[in-house]
DSSP file (Angstrom, degrees, kcal/mol; ACC not computed):
  #  RESIDUE AA STRUCTURE BP1 BP2  ACC     N-H-->O    O-->H-N    N-H-->O    O-->H-N    TCO  KAPPA ALPHA  PHI   PSI    X-CA   Y-CA   Z-CA
    1    1 A M              0   0    0      0, 0.0     2,-0.4     0, 0.0   162,-0.0   0.000 360.0 360.0 360.0 134.6   10.4  -14.5   15.1
    2    2 A T        -     0   0    0      1,-0.0     2,-0.2     0, 0.0     3,-0.0  -0.672 360.0-126.9 -83.9 133.8    6.9  -15.8   15.4
    3    3 A Q        -     0   0    0     -2,-0.4     2,-0.1     1,-0.1    -1,-0.0  -0.531  26.2-105.6 -78.5 144.8    4.5  -14.7   12.8
    4    4 A K        -     0   0    0     -2,-0.2    -1,-0.1     1,-0.1     0, 0.0  -0.456  23.7-154.2 -64.4 141.4    1.2  -13.1   13.8
    5    5 A K        +     0   0    0     -2,-0.1     2,-0.3     2,-0.1    -1,-0.1   0.642  67.0  82.9 -95.1 -16.5   -1.7  -15.5   13.3
    6    6 A E  S    S-     0   0    0      2,-0.0     2,-0.6     1,-0.0    -2,-0.1  -0.644  75.6-129.7 -92.1 147.7   -4.5  -12.9   12.8
    7    7 A L    >   -     0   0    0     -2,-0.3     3,-0.5     1,-0.1    -2,-0.1  -0.842  16.8-165.0 -93.8 124.0   -5.2  -11.2    9.5
    8    8 A T  T 3  S+     0   0    0     -2,-0.6    -1,-0.1     1,-0.2    -2,-0.0   0.587  74.3  73.1 -88.9 -10.6   -5.4   -7.4   10.1
    9    9 A H  T 3  S+     0   0    0     10,-0.1     8,-2.0     7,-0.1     2,-0.4   0.097  85.0  77.9 -95.7  25.2   -7.1   -6.4    6.9
   10   10 A F  B <  S-A   16   0A   0     -3,-0.5     6,-0.2     6,-0.3     2,-0.1  -0.994  70.1-139.1-130.4 139.8  -10.5   -7.7    7.8
   11   11 A D    >   -     0   0    0      4,-2.7     3,-2.2    -2,-0.4    -2,-0.0  -0.236  44.5 -82.7 -85.4-176.9  -13.1   -6.2   10.1
   12   12 A S  T 3  S+     0   0    0      1,-0.3    -1,-0.1     2,-0.1    -2,-0.0   0.714 130.7  51.4 -62.8 -20.8  -15.2   -8.1   12.7
   13   13 A S  T 3  S-     0   0    0      2,-0.1    -1,-0.3     0, 0.0    -3,-0.0   0.367 121.5-104.4 -97.1   5.8  -17.7   -9.1   10.0
   14   14 A G  S <  S+     0   0    0     -3,-2.2     2,-0.3     1,-0.3    -2,-0.1   0.543  73.6 140.1  88.6   6.8  -15.1  -10.4    7.6
   15   15 A R        -     0   0    0      1,-0.1    -4,-2.7    -5,-0.0    -1,-0.3  -0.620  58.4-106.0 -85.4 143.5  -15.0   -7.5    5.2
   16   16 A A  B     +A   10   0A   0     -2,-0.3     2,-0.3    -6,-0.2    -6,-0.3  -0.377  48.1 170.5 -65.1 144.0  -11.7   -6.2    3.8
   17   17 A R        -     0   0    0     -8,-2.0     2,-0.5    -2,-0.1    61,-0.1  -0.982  39.8-107.3-150.4 158.7  -10.6   -2.9    5.3
   18   18 A M        -     0   0    0     -2,-0.3     2,-0.1    59,-0.0    61,-0.1  -0.809  47.1-115.0 -86.0 129.4   -7.6   -0.6    5.3
   19   19 A V        -     0   0    0     -2,-0.5     2,-0.7    59,-0.4   -10,-0.1  -0.414  23.5-121.8 -67.0 136.7   -6.0   -0.8    8.8
   20   20 A D        +     0   0    0      1,-0.1     3,-0.2    -2,-0.1    -1,-0.1  -0.719  34.9 172.2 -80.5 115.9   -6.1    2.4   10.8
   21   21 A V    >   +     0   0    0     -2,-0.7     3,-1.6     1,-0.1    -1,-0.1   0.226  44.1 110.1-107.7  13.0   -2.5    3.3   11.7
   22   22 A S  T 3  S+     0   0    0      1,-0.3    -1,-0.1     3,-0.0    -2,-0.0   0.754  79.0  49.7 -64.4 -24.3   -3.3    6.7   13.2
   23   23 A D  T 3  S+     0   0    0     -3,-0.2    -1,-0.3     2,-0.1     2,-0.2   0.483  90.1 103.2 -91.8  -2.5   -2.4    5.5   16.7
   24   24 A K  S <  S-     0   0    0     -3,-1.6     2,-0.2     1,-0.1    92,-0.1  -0.507  74.1-117.5 -80.5 148.8    1.0    4.0   15.7
   25   25 A N        -     0   0    0     -2,-0.2     2,-0.3    90,-0.1    89,-0.1  -0.578  29.1-111.9 -80.3 145.6    4.2    5.8   16.4
   26   26 A K        +     0   0    0     -2,-0.2     2,-0.3    87,-0.1    89,-0.2  -0.571  46.9 163.9 -73.6 140.3    6.4    6.9   13.5
   27   27 A S  E     -B  114   0B   0     87,-2.0    87,-2.1    -2,-0.3     2,-0.3  -0.981  45.7 -88.0-150.8 160.9    9.6    5.1   13.2
   28   28 A A  E     -B  113   0B   0     -2,-0.3     2,-0.4    85,-0.2   129,-0.3  -0.562  50.5-172.7 -70.0 131.4   12.4    4.5   10.6
   29   29 A R  E     +B  112   0B   0     83,-3.1    83,-2.2    -2,-0.3     2,-0.3  -0.965  11.7 176.8-132.0 145.3   11.4    1.5    8.5
   30   30 A E  E     -BC 111 155B   0    125,-1.9   125,-2.7    -2,-0.4     2,-0.3  -0.996   2.7-178.4-148.4 142.5   13.2   -0.4    5.8
   31   31 A A  E     -BC 110 154B   0     79,-2.2    79,-2.6    -2,-0.3     2,-0.4  -0.998   8.5-161.0-143.9 143.2   12.5   -3.5    3.7
   32   32 A T  E     +BC 109 153B   0    121,-2.9   120,-3.0    -2,-0.3   121,-1.7  -0.991  12.5 178.3-125.9 131.0   14.4   -5.4    1.1
   33   33 A A  E     -BC 108 151B   0     75,-2.6    75,-2.6    -2,-0.4     2,-0.3  -0.885   5.9-164.8-126.2 158.7   12.9   -7.8   -1.4
   34   34 A S  E     +BC 107 150B   0    116,-2.5   116,-2.6    -2,-0.3     2,-0.3  -0.940  12.3 162.6-140.7 164.5   14.4   -9.8   -4.2
   35   35 A G  E     -B  106   0B   0     71,-2.0    71,-2.7    -2,-0.3     2,-0.3  -0.951  18.5-140.1-165.0 176.6   13.4  -11.8   -7.3
   36   36 A S  E     -B  105   0B   0     -2,-0.3   111,-3.8    69,-0.2     2,-0.4  -0.973   4.7-148.1-147.2 160.3   14.9  -13.2  -10.5
   37   37 A I  E     -BD 104 146B   0     67,-2.1    67,-2.8    -2,-0.3     2,-0.5  -0.998  17.0-148.3-131.7 130.2   14.3  -13.7  -14.1
   38   38 A I  E     +BD 103 145B   0    107,-3.2   107,-2.1    -2,-0.4     2,-0.3  -0.835  29.1 154.7-104.0 133.1   15.6  -16.7  -16.0
   39   39 A M  E     -B  102   0B   0     63,-2.9    63,-3.5    -2,-0.5     2,-0.0  -0.870  44.5 -76.3-146.2 173.2   16.6  -16.4  -19.6
   40   40 A S     >  -     0   0    0     -2,-0.3     4,-2.2    61,-0.2     5,-0.2  -0.329  42.0-114.1 -71.5 160.5   18.8  -17.8  -22.3
   41   41 A K  H  > S+     0   0    0     59,-0.4     4,-2.2     1,-0.2     5,-0.1   0.845 117.6  56.8 -62.3 -33.2   22.5  -17.1  -22.4
   42   42 A E  H  > S+     0   0    0      2,-0.2     4,-1.9     1,-0.2    -1,-0.2   0.909 107.1  46.1 -66.6 -43.1   21.9  -15.2  -25.6
   43   43 A T  H  > S+     0   0    0      2,-0.2     4,-1.9     1,-0.2    -2,-0.2   0.917 111.8  51.9 -66.2 -42.3   19.3  -12.9  -24.1
   44   44 A Y  H  X S+     0   0    0     -4,-2.2     4,-2.6     1,-0.2     5,-0.2   0.904 107.8  52.8 -59.8 -40.9   21.5  -12.2  -21.1
   45   45 A A  H  X S+     0   0    0     -4,-2.2     4,-2.4     1,-0.2     6,-0.2   0.893 105.3  54.5 -62.3 -40.1   24.4  -11.4  -23.5
   46   46 A L  H  <>S+     0   0    0     -4,-1.9     5,-2.8     2,-0.2     6,-0.6   0.916 111.1  45.8 -58.2 -43.2   22.2   -8.8  -25.3
   47   47 A I  H ><5S+     0   0    0     -4,-1.9     3,-1.2     3,-0.2    -2,-0.2   0.959 115.2  45.1 -63.9 -52.1   21.5   -7.1  -22.0
   48   48 A K  H 3<5S+     0   0    0     -4,-2.6    -2,-0.2     1,-0.3    -1,-0.2   0.817 115.9  46.7 -64.9 -32.1   25.1   -7.1  -20.8
   49   49 A E  T 3<5S-     0   0    0     -4,-2.4    -1,-0.3    -5,-0.2    -2,-0.2   0.433 110.6-119.7 -91.1   0.4   26.4   -5.9  -24.2
   50   50 A G  T < 5S+     0   0    0     -3,-1.2    -3,-0.2    -4,-0.4    -4,-0.1   0.825  73.9 128.6  68.6  31.9   23.7   -3.2  -24.5
   51   51 A R      < +     0   0    0     -5,-2.8     2,-0.4    -6,-0.2    -4,-0.2   0.240  24.4 121.8-106.6  13.7   22.3   -4.6  -27.7
   52   52 A V    >   -     0   0    0     -6,-0.6     3,-1.8     3,-0.3    85,-0.1  -0.650  63.4-135.3 -77.1 130.1   18.6   -4.8  -26.7
   53   53 A K  T 3  S+     0   0    0     -2,-0.4    -1,-0.1     1,-0.3     3,-0.1   0.789 100.3  58.3 -59.2 -31.5   16.6   -2.7  -29.3
   54   54 A K  T 3  S-     0   0    0     82,-0.5     2,-0.3     1,-0.2    -1,-0.3   0.609 114.4-107.4 -78.1  -9.9   14.5   -0.9  -26.6
   55   55 A G    <   -     0   0    0     -3,-1.8     2,-1.0    81,-0.1    -3,-0.3  -0.823  68.9  -2.8 125.1-162.7   17.6    0.5  -24.8
   56   56 A D     >  -     0   0    0     -2,-0.3     4,-2.3     1,-0.2     5,-0.2  -0.577  60.2-164.7 -74.2  99.3   19.6    0.0  -21.6
   57   57 A V  H  > S+     0   0    0     -2,-1.0     4,-2.7     1,-0.2     5,-0.2   0.893  81.7  45.3 -58.2 -49.2   17.5   -2.7  -19.9
   58   58 A L  H  > S+     0   0    0      1,-0.2     4,-2.0     2,-0.2    -1,-0.2   0.850 112.2  51.2 -71.3 -32.9   18.9   -2.4  -16.4
   59   59 A T  H  > S+     0   0    0      2,-0.2     4,-2.0     1,-0.2    -1,-0.2   0.929 113.8  44.5 -66.3 -43.8   18.8    1.4  -16.3
   60   60 A V  H  X S+     0   0    0     -4,-2.3     4,-2.6     1,-0.2    -2,-0.2   0.909 113.2  50.8 -66.7 -41.3   15.2    1.3  -17.4
   61   61 A A  H  X S+     0   0    0     -4,-2.7     4,-2.2    -5,-0.2    -1,-0.2   0.853 107.8  54.4 -64.6 -34.2   14.4   -1.5  -14.9
   62   62 A D  H  X S+     0   0    0     -4,-2.0     4,-1.8     2,-0.2    -2,-0.2   0.949 111.3  43.5 -62.2 -49.9   16.0    0.5  -12.1
   63   63 A V  H  X S+     0   0    0     -4,-2.0     4,-2.6     1,-0.2    -2,-0.2   0.901 112.6  53.6 -62.8 -41.3   13.8    3.5  -12.8
   64   64 A A  H  X S+     0   0    0     -4,-2.6     4,-2.9     1,-0.2    -1,-0.2   0.884 105.5  53.8 -62.1 -38.8   10.8    1.2  -13.2
   65   65 A A  H  X S+     0   0    0     -4,-2.2     4,-2.5     2,-0.2    -1,-0.2   0.920 110.2  46.7 -61.7 -44.0   11.5   -0.3   -9.7
   66   66 A V  H  X S+     0   0    0     -4,-1.8     4,-2.3     2,-0.2    -2,-0.2   0.933 114.0  47.7 -63.7 -45.6   11.5    3.1   -8.1
   67   67 A M  H  X S+     0   0    0     -4,-2.6     4,-1.6     1,-0.2    -2,-0.2   0.907 111.6  51.0 -61.9 -41.8    8.3    4.1   -9.9
   68   68 A G  H  < S+     0   0    0     -4,-2.9     4,-0.3     1,-0.2    -2,-0.2   0.913 109.8  49.2 -62.3 -43.6    6.7    0.9   -8.9
   69   69 A A  H >< S+     0   0    0     -4,-2.5     3,-1.0     1,-0.2    -1,-0.2   0.918 111.5  49.7 -61.7 -43.0    7.6    1.3   -5.2
   70   70 A K  H 3< S+     0   0    0     -4,-2.3    -1,-0.2     1,-0.2    -2,-0.2   0.786 114.8  44.2 -66.8 -27.6    6.3    4.9   -5.3
   71   71 A R  T >X S+     0   0    0     -4,-1.6     3,-1.7     1,-0.2     4,-0.7   0.270  76.7 115.3-102.8  11.5    3.0    3.8   -6.9
   72   72 A T  H X> S+     0   0    0     -3,-1.0     4,-2.5    -4,-0.3     3,-1.7   0.871  71.7  55.7 -51.1 -46.6    2.3    0.8   -4.7
   73   73 A P  H 34 S+     0   0    0      0, 0.0    -1,-0.3     0, 0.0     6,-0.2   0.719 103.0  57.6 -65.3 -16.0   -0.8    2.1   -3.0
   74   74 A E  H <4 S+     0   0    0     -3,-1.7    -2,-0.2     1,-0.1    -3,-0.1   0.684 116.3  35.1 -79.9 -18.2   -2.4    2.6   -6.5
   75   75 A L  H << S+     0   0    0     -3,-1.7    -3,-0.1    -4,-0.7    -1,-0.1   0.761 111.9  57.6-105.0 -33.6   -1.9   -1.1   -7.2
   76   76 A I  S >< S-     0   0    0     -4,-2.5     3,-1.8     1,-0.1    -1,-0.2  -0.904  76.9-146.5-105.6 111.3   -2.5   -2.8   -3.9
   77   77 A P  T 3  S+     0   0    0      0, 0.0    -1,-0.1     0, 0.0   -59,-0.0   0.781  91.6  36.0 -54.4 -40.5   -6.0   -1.9   -2.6
   78   78 A M  T 3  S+     0   0    0      2,-0.1   -59,-0.4   -61,-0.1     2,-0.3   0.263  89.0 118.3 -99.8  13.3   -5.4   -1.9    1.1
   79   79 A C    <   -     0   0    0     -3,-1.8   -61,-0.0    -6,-0.2    -3,-0.0  -0.625  63.9-125.0 -83.1 134.2   -1.9   -0.4    1.0
   80   80 A H        -     0   0    0     -2,-0.3     2,-0.5     1,-0.1    -2,-0.1  -0.532  21.4-116.0 -76.2 140.6   -1.3    2.9    2.7
   81   81 A P        -     0   0    0      0, 0.0     2,-0.3     0, 0.0    -1,-0.1  -0.676  45.5-177.9 -71.7 125.8    0.2    5.8    0.7
   82   82 A I        -     0   0    0     -2,-0.5     2,-1.0   -12,-0.1    32,-0.1  -0.867  33.5-113.2-126.6 160.4    3.5    6.5    2.4
   83   83 A S        -     0   0    0     -2,-0.3    30,-0.6    30,-0.2     2,-0.1  -0.801  34.5-149.0 -94.8 101.1    6.2    9.0    1.9
   84   84 A L  E     -E  112   0B   0     -2,-1.0    28,-0.3    28,-0.1     3,-0.1  -0.444  13.8-167.9 -69.2 139.9    9.3    7.0    0.8
   85   85 A T  E    S-     0   0B   0     26,-2.8     2,-0.3     1,-0.4    27,-0.2   0.543  70.8  -3.9-102.3 -12.1   12.6    8.5    1.9
   86   86 A G  E     -E  111   0B   0     25,-1.3    25,-2.6     2,-0.0    -1,-0.4  -0.901  48.5-168.3-175.3 147.3   14.6    6.2   -0.4
   87   87 A V  E     -E  110   0B   0     -2,-0.3     2,-0.4    23,-0.2    23,-0.2  -0.969  15.0-174.1-140.0 125.1   14.5    3.3   -2.9
   88   88 A S  E     -E  109   0B   0     21,-2.6    21,-2.5    -2,-0.4     2,-0.4  -0.942   4.7-162.4-122.7 147.7   17.6    1.5   -4.0
   89   89 A V  E     -E  108   0B   0     -2,-0.4     2,-0.4    19,-0.2    19,-0.2  -0.985   7.2-178.9-130.3 133.3   17.9   -1.1   -6.7
   90   90 A T  E     -E  107   0B   0     17,-2.5    17,-2.6    -2,-0.4     2,-0.4  -0.982  12.3-152.7-131.0 148.1   20.7   -3.6   -7.3
   91   91 A F  E     -E  106   0B   0     -2,-0.4     2,-0.3    15,-0.2    15,-0.2  -0.951  13.1-140.5-116.7 136.9   21.1   -6.3  -10.0
   92   92 A T  E     -E  105   0B   0     13,-1.9    13,-0.6    -2,-0.4     3,-0.1  -0.706  31.5 -98.5 -93.0 149.1   23.2   -9.4   -9.5
   93   93 A D  E     -     0   0B   0     -2,-0.3    12,-0.2     1,-0.1    -1,-0.1  -0.315  55.1 -85.3 -60.0 148.5   25.3  -10.8  -12.3
   94   94 A G  E     -     0   0B   0     10,-0.1     2,-0.5     8,-0.1    10,-0.2  -0.281  41.8-151.2 -59.5 138.7   23.7  -13.6  -14.1
   95   95 A V  E     -E  103   0B   0      8,-2.2     8,-2.7    -3,-0.1     2,-0.1  -0.952  19.6-117.2-114.5 129.7   24.1  -17.1  -12.6
   96   96 A N  E     -E  102   0B   0     -2,-0.5     6,-0.2     6,-0.2     2,-0.2  -0.431  30.2-145.8 -65.8 136.0   24.1  -20.1  -14.8
   97   97 A T    >   -     0   0    0      4,-2.7     3,-1.8    -2,-0.1    -1,-0.1  -0.515  27.2-102.2 -97.0 169.4   21.2  -22.5  -14.0
   98   98 A E  T 3  S+     0   0    0      1,-0.3    -1,-0.1    -2,-0.2    -2,-0.1   0.789 120.6  55.4 -61.4 -28.6   21.3  -26.3  -14.2
   99   99 A D  T 3  S-     0   0    0      1,-0.0    -1,-0.3     2,-0.0     3,-0.1   0.268 123.3-100.1 -92.4  13.8   19.4  -26.2  -17.5
  100  100 A G  S <  S+     0   0    0     -3,-1.8   -59,-0.4     1,-0.3    -2,-0.1   0.582  86.6 115.8  85.0   9.4   22.0  -24.0  -19.2
  101  101 A R        -     0   0    0    -61,-0.1    -4,-2.7   -60,-0.1     2,-0.4  -0.347  63.3-112.9 -98.5-174.7   20.0  -20.7  -18.8
  102  102 A V  E     -BE  39  96B   0    -63,-3.5   -63,-2.9    -6,-0.2     2,-0.6  -0.979  14.0-150.1-126.4 135.0   20.9  -17.6  -16.8
  103  103 A S  E     -BE  38  95B   0     -8,-2.7    -8,-2.2    -2,-0.4     2,-0.5  -0.922  11.0-163.7-105.1 119.0   19.2  -16.2  -13.7
  104  104 A L  E     -B   37   0B   0    -67,-2.8   -67,-2.1    -2,-0.6     2,-0.3  -0.907  13.5-148.2-103.1 123.9   19.4  -12.4  -13.3
  105  105 A G  E     -BE  36  92B   0    -13,-0.6   -13,-1.9    -2,-0.5     2,-0.4  -0.652  11.3-164.6 -98.5 150.2   18.6  -11.2   -9.8
  106  106 A V  E     -BE  35  91B   0    -71,-2.7   -71,-2.0    -2,-0.3     2,-0.4  -0.993   3.4-172.3-129.1 137.0   17.0   -7.9   -8.7
  107  107 A E  E     -BE  34  90B   0    -17,-2.6   -17,-2.5    -2,-0.4     2,-0.4  -0.998   3.1-170.5-131.2 130.2   17.0   -6.6   -5.1
  108  108 A V  E     -BE  33  89B   0    -75,-2.6   -75,-2.6    -2,-0.4     2,-0.5  -0.977   4.1-167.3-124.1 130.9   15.0   -3.5   -4.0
  109  109 A T  E     -BE  32  88B   0    -21,-2.5   -21,-2.6    -2,-0.4     2,-0.4  -0.975   7.2-169.3-116.6 128.3   15.3   -1.7   -0.7
  110  110 A A  E     -BE  31  87B   0    -79,-2.6   -79,-2.2    -2,-0.5     2,-0.3  -0.919   3.5-170.4-117.0 144.2   12.6    0.8    0.3
  111  111 A K  E     +BE  30  86B   0    -25,-2.6   -26,-2.8    -2,-0.4   -25,-1.3  -0.961  12.8 152.3-133.8 149.7   12.9    3.2    3.3
  112  112 A C  E     -BE  29  84B   0    -83,-2.2   -83,-3.1    -2,-0.3     2,-0.5  -0.969  38.6-128.7-158.5 169.4   10.5    5.6    5.1
  113  113 A V  E     +B   28   0B   0    -30,-0.6     2,-0.3    -2,-0.3   -85,-0.2  -0.972  65.5  98.9-121.2 112.2    9.8    7.2    8.4
  114  114 A G  E    S-B   27   0B   0    -87,-2.1   -87,-2.0    -2,-0.5    43,-0.1  -0.929  82.3 -77.5-170.8-169.6    6.2    6.5    9.2
  115  115 A E  S    S+     0   0    0     -2,-0.3     2,-0.3   -89,-0.2   -90,-0.1   0.552 105.4  40.8 -89.9 -11.1    3.4    4.6   10.9
  116  116 A T  S    S-     0   0    0    -89,-0.1   -89,-0.1     1,-0.1   -87,-0.1  -0.956  86.2 -98.0-141.2 158.1    3.5    1.6    8.6
  117  117 A G        -     0   0    0     -2,-0.3     3,-0.1     1,-0.1     4,-0.1   0.021  12.9-134.7 -76.3 177.1    6.1   -0.5    6.9
  118  118 A V     >  +     0   0    0     -8,-0.2     4,-2.1     1,-0.1   -87,-0.2   0.057  67.5 113.5-119.9  21.4    7.5   -0.6    3.4
  119  119 A E  H  > S+     0   0    0      1,-0.2     4,-2.6     2,-0.2     5,-0.2   0.926  79.7  49.8 -60.2 -45.0    7.5   -4.3    2.6
  120  120 A M  H  > S+     0   0    0      1,-0.2     4,-2.7     2,-0.2     5,-0.2   0.857 109.0  52.6 -65.4 -34.1    4.9   -3.9   -0.1
  121  121 A E  H  > S+     0   0    0      2,-0.2     4,-2.5     1,-0.2    -1,-0.2   0.916 111.2  46.2 -67.3 -42.2    6.9   -1.1   -1.8
  122  122 A A  H  X S+     0   0    0     -4,-2.1     4,-1.9     2,-0.2    -2,-0.2   0.922 115.9  45.9 -64.8 -43.5   10.0   -3.2   -1.9
  123  123 A L  H  X S+     0   0    0     -4,-2.6     4,-2.4     2,-0.2    -2,-0.2   0.911 114.4  47.3 -65.8 -43.3    8.1   -6.2   -3.2
  124  124 A T  H  X S+     0   0    0     -4,-2.7     4,-2.7     2,-0.2     5,-0.2   0.917 110.3  52.2 -65.9 -43.4    6.2   -4.2   -5.8
  125  125 A G  H  X S+     0   0    0     -4,-2.5     4,-2.1    -5,-0.2    -1,-0.2   0.901 110.5  49.3 -57.9 -41.3    9.4   -2.4   -6.9
  126  126 A T  H  X S+     0   0    0     -4,-1.9     4,-2.2     2,-0.2    -2,-0.2   0.940 111.8  47.6 -62.9 -48.0   11.0   -5.9   -7.4
  127  127 A A  H  X S+     0   0    0     -4,-2.4     4,-2.5     1,-0.2    -2,-0.2   0.906 112.3  49.0 -61.0 -43.0    8.1   -7.2   -9.4
  128  128 A I  H  X S+     0   0    0     -4,-2.7     4,-2.1     2,-0.2    -1,-0.2   0.877 109.2  52.5 -68.0 -37.5    8.0   -4.1  -11.7
  129  129 A A  H  X S+     0   0    0     -4,-2.1     4,-2.1    -5,-0.2    -1,-0.2   0.935 111.9  46.2 -61.1 -45.5   11.7   -4.3  -12.3
  130  130 A L  H  X S+     0   0    0     -4,-2.2     4,-2.2     1,-0.2    -2,-0.2   0.901 112.1  49.9 -65.7 -41.6   11.4   -7.9  -13.4
  131  131 A L  H  X S+     0   0    0     -4,-2.5     4,-2.8     1,-0.2    -1,-0.2   0.856 109.2  53.3 -64.6 -34.4    8.4   -7.2  -15.6
  132  132 A T  H  X S+     0   0    0     -4,-2.1     4,-2.6     2,-0.2    -2,-0.2   0.911 107.1  50.5 -66.7 -42.8   10.3   -4.4  -17.2
  133  133 A I  H  X S+     0   0    0     -4,-2.1     4,-1.6     2,-0.2    -2,-0.2   0.935 112.2  48.5 -59.4 -45.3   13.2   -6.7  -18.0
  134  134 A Y  H  X S+     0   0    0     -4,-2.2     4,-1.3     1,-0.2     3,-0.5   0.954 111.8  49.1 -58.2 -50.0   10.7   -9.1  -19.6
  135  135 A D  H  < S+     0   0    0     -4,-2.8     3,-0.4     1,-0.2     4,-0.3   0.898 112.3  47.1 -58.4 -42.8    9.0   -6.4  -21.6
  136  136 A M  H  < S+     0   0    0     -4,-2.6   -82,-0.5     1,-0.2    -1,-0.2   0.758 121.5  36.2 -72.7 -23.4   12.3   -5.0  -22.9
  137  137 A C  H >X S+     0   0    0     -4,-1.6     4,-1.8    -3,-0.5     3,-1.5   0.425  84.4 100.2-109.3   0.0   13.6   -8.4  -23.9
  138  138 A K  T 3< S+     0   0    0     -4,-1.3    -1,-0.1    -3,-0.4    -2,-0.1   0.760  76.3  62.1 -64.0 -24.4   10.5  -10.2  -25.1
  139  139 A S  T 34 S+     0   0    0     -4,-0.3    -1,-0.3     1,-0.2     3,-0.2   0.803 111.1  40.1 -69.9 -25.0   11.3   -9.6  -28.7
  140  140 A A  T <4 S+     0   0    0     -3,-1.5     2,-0.3     1,-0.3    -2,-0.2   0.787 135.4   5.8 -88.3 -31.5   14.4  -11.7  -28.3
  141  141 A E     <  -     0   0    0     -4,-1.8     3,-0.4    -7,-0.2    -1,-0.3  -0.878  46.8-179.0-158.9 118.9   12.9  -14.3  -26.0
  142  142 A K  S    S+     0   0    0     -2,-0.3    -4,-0.1     1,-0.2    -1,-0.1   0.622  79.0  73.7 -90.2 -14.4    9.3  -15.0  -24.9
  143  143 A G        +     0   0    0     -5,-0.1    -1,-0.2     2,-0.1  -105,-0.1   0.188  63.2 132.1 -89.7  17.6   10.2  -18.0  -22.7
  144  144 A M        -     0   0    0     -3,-0.4     2,-0.5   -10,-0.1  -105,-0.2  -0.356  46.7-144.1 -64.5 151.3   11.8  -16.0  -19.9
  145  145 A T  E     -D   38   0B   0   -107,-2.1  -107,-3.2    -2,-0.0     2,-0.5  -0.979   3.4-142.9-123.7 124.7   10.6  -17.0  -16.4
  146  146 A I  E     -D   37   0B   0     -2,-0.5  -109,-0.3  -109,-0.2     3,-0.1  -0.763  30.4-155.6 -84.6 125.6   10.1  -14.6  -13.5
  147  147 A G        -     0   0    0   -111,-3.8  -111,-0.1    -2,-0.5    -1,-0.1  -0.015  36.3 -32.6 -93.3-165.9   11.2  -16.4  -10.4
  148  148 A T        -     0   0    0   -113,-0.1     2,-0.5     1,-0.1    -1,-0.2  -0.209  48.8-160.6 -54.2 126.3   10.5  -16.2   -6.7
  149  149 A I        +     0   0    0   -114,-0.2     2,-0.3    -3,-0.1  -114,-0.2  -0.965  27.9 161.9-107.7 124.6    9.8  -12.7   -5.4
  150  150 A E  E     -C   34   0B   0   -116,-2.6  -116,-2.5    -2,-0.5     2,-0.5  -0.978  45.5-107.5-147.9 154.5   10.3  -12.6   -1.7
  151  151 A L  E     -C   33   0B   0     -2,-0.3  -118,-0.3  -118,-0.2     3,-0.1  -0.725  30.4-179.5 -79.3 123.6   10.8  -10.4    1.3
  152  152 A L  E     -     0   0B   0   -120,-3.0    12,-3.1    -2,-0.5     2,-0.3   0.838  62.1 -11.7 -91.6 -39.9   14.4  -10.8    2.5
  153  153 A E  E     -CF  32 163B   0   -121,-1.7  -121,-2.9    10,-0.2    -1,-0.3  -0.989  53.2-175.8-161.5 148.7   14.5   -8.4    5.5
  154  154 A K  E     -CF  31 162B   0      8,-2.4     8,-2.7    -2,-0.3     2,-0.3  -0.990   6.6-174.6-146.8 149.5   12.5   -5.7    7.2
  155  155 A S  E     +C   30   0B   0   -125,-2.7  -125,-1.9    -2,-0.3     6,-0.2  -0.966  40.2  44.3-141.3 158.9   13.1   -3.5   10.2
  156  156 A G        +     0   0    0     -2,-0.3     4,-0.2     1,-0.2     3,-0.2  -0.057  67.7  67.3  94.9 162.4   11.3   -0.9   12.2
  157  157 A G  S >  S-     0   0    0   -129,-0.3     3,-1.0     1,-0.2    -1,-0.2  -0.091  97.4 -53.7  81.7 178.3    7.8   -0.7   13.6
  158  158 A K  T 3  S+     0   0    0      1,-0.3    -1,-0.2  -133,-0.1    -2,-0.1   0.832 131.2  55.7 -62.7 -37.1    6.0   -2.7   16.3
  159  159 A S  T 3  S-     0   0    0      1,-0.2    -1,-0.3    -3,-0.2    -2,-0.1   0.615  96.6-157.6 -78.2  -9.7    6.8   -6.1   14.9
  160  160 A G    <   -     0   0    0     -3,-1.0     2,-0.3    -4,-0.2    -1,-0.2  -0.352  39.9  -3.2  78.0-149.6   10.5   -5.4   14.9
  161  161 A H        -     0   0    0     -6,-0.2     2,-0.4    -2,-0.1    -6,-0.2  -0.627  54.6-177.5 -91.2 138.6   13.2   -7.0   12.8
  162  162 A Y  E     +F  154   0B   0     -8,-2.7    -8,-2.4    -2,-0.3     2,-0.4  -0.999   2.8 177.5-131.4 135.8   12.6   -9.9   10.3
  163  163 A K  E     -F  153   0B   0     -2,-0.4   -10,-0.2   -10,-0.2   -11,-0.1  -0.982  31.8-119.4-138.2 127.5   15.3  -11.6    8.3
  164  164 A K              0   0    0    -12,-3.1   -12,-0.0    -2,-0.4    -2,-0.0  -0.383 360.0 360.0 -63.1 137.4   14.5  -14.6    6.0
  165  165 A D              0   0    0     -2,-0.1    -1,-0.2     0, 0.0   -13,-0.1   0.489 360.0 360.0 -68.0 360.0   16.4  -17.7    7.0
């Protein structure tokens, strides 16, 4: 799929604006984003064994991802408030990295029926889940690294289907 070359969030004088979507047709839209957080094997073991002092890390991060997706327009200035019809969160088992650490993955899928897409909600939900994991585990390890947050797939709307290669 060829990417659009024009930036839609600027008016003719170059000022930032919220795009007017009032003439767009409503359609079912879905987007999935992912990201990861890299940590020591010891910190990962604390999460998996439920020994983090602040509580069940993945359950709290799941709720945080949903909350983040729902509050996206409050955080991203030109983002439209939309009525989400669903947000799902999955965590991948930790994968050992070359340097002996563990990478824990998060994937967030957001859905709506509306005039504009849900990519930002999926991306924001992913970021908030990862930040929540960091926050809950920082007393055990401050050197965790939040990795690439990216859009994996989106469907619906005028631009159609996109899937990352």
